[in-house]
LOBA-774499 format. One record per residue (C-alpha): x, y, z. Coordinates in pm, whole numbers, padded with zeros to 5 digits, always signed. Example, Ala and Ser with C-alpha at 12.3 -4.5 7.8 and 13.67 -1.06 7.14 Angstrom:
+01230-00450+00780 +01367-00106+00714 
This chain:
+00582+01839+01600 +00890+01778+01389 +01214+01973+01392 +01296+02143+01062 +01596+02009+00874 +01709+02356+00783 +01612+02710+00886 +01755+03016+00715 +01657+03309+00935 +01933+03531+00802 +01750+03600+00479 +01441+03812+00460 +01194+03655+00218 +00981+03897+00024 +00694+03652-00013 +00499+03377+00156 +00589+03076-00060 +00511+02707-00036 +00740+02512-00267 +00662+02183-00439 +00796+01895-00233 +01110+01724-00357 +01129+01455-00473 +00778+01409-00604 +00674+01131-00640 +00857+01009-00331 +00933+00688-00144 +00941+00693+00156 +01042+01052+00241 +01034+01396+00085 +01131+01752+00176 +00866+02024+00209 +01006+02379+00200 +00849+02719+00250 +00932+03081+00320 +00744+03323+00541 +00807+03695+00544 +00663+03782+00888 +00669+03629+01232 +00339+03440+01264 +00160+03135+01397 +00244+02876+01130 +00112+02526+01068 +00225+02271+00812 -00004+01970+00789 -00035+01667+00562 -00377+01524+00466 -00491+01216+00276 -00729+01240-00023 -01028+01218+00213 -00914+01526+00406 -00804+01328+00713 -00506+01475+00895 -00209+01240+00852 +00069+01442+01017 +00136+01786+01162 +00492+01891+01085 +00481+02223+01271 +00234+02428+01472 +00431+02714+01621 +00510+03083+01596 +00793+03101+01343 +01033+03382+01260 +01071+03507+00900 +01290+03277+00693 +01309+02964+00483 +01219+02630+00642 +01272+02270+00525 +01078+01983+00683 +01116+01614+00607 +00796+01413+00569 +00834+01036+00603 +00548+00830+00458 +00690+00486+00533 +00384+00397+00743 +00135+00518+00477 -00019+00362+00168 +00075+00467-00183 -00140+00749-00309 -00201+01121-00330 -00152+01341-00026 -00196+01716+00025 +00015+01945+00238 -00119+02277+00364 +00077+02570+00497 -00096+02841+00703 +00094+03138+00834 -00103+03426+00979 -00390+03489+00736 -00211+03329+00440 -00255+02969+00329 -00160+02746+00040 -00202+02377-00043 -00004+02150-00276 -00030+01788-00386 +00232+01513-00355 +00241+01146-00455 +00373+00856-00247 +00472+00553-00456 +00585+00234-00284 
């Protein structure tokens, strides 16, 4: 499990939001940000195009707020990857591109 780069617990998000990673495409690292509006069991995972789990960035009960996680793909091949956020009953998936 990684440690988030930034956590803003002092704001109260109105929505569950998974933002597009930045930069995208990336080499070798990118920032994945999201907001959650309720305390909940939250996972953020990265998968390859075959659906194989590449990395789990968090798997914990998180407080409401905005979170930023760095994903480093230096040990991965160029290509398309997916990141999925699940928090409580909510989930969302986005695509990112690693170019070396």
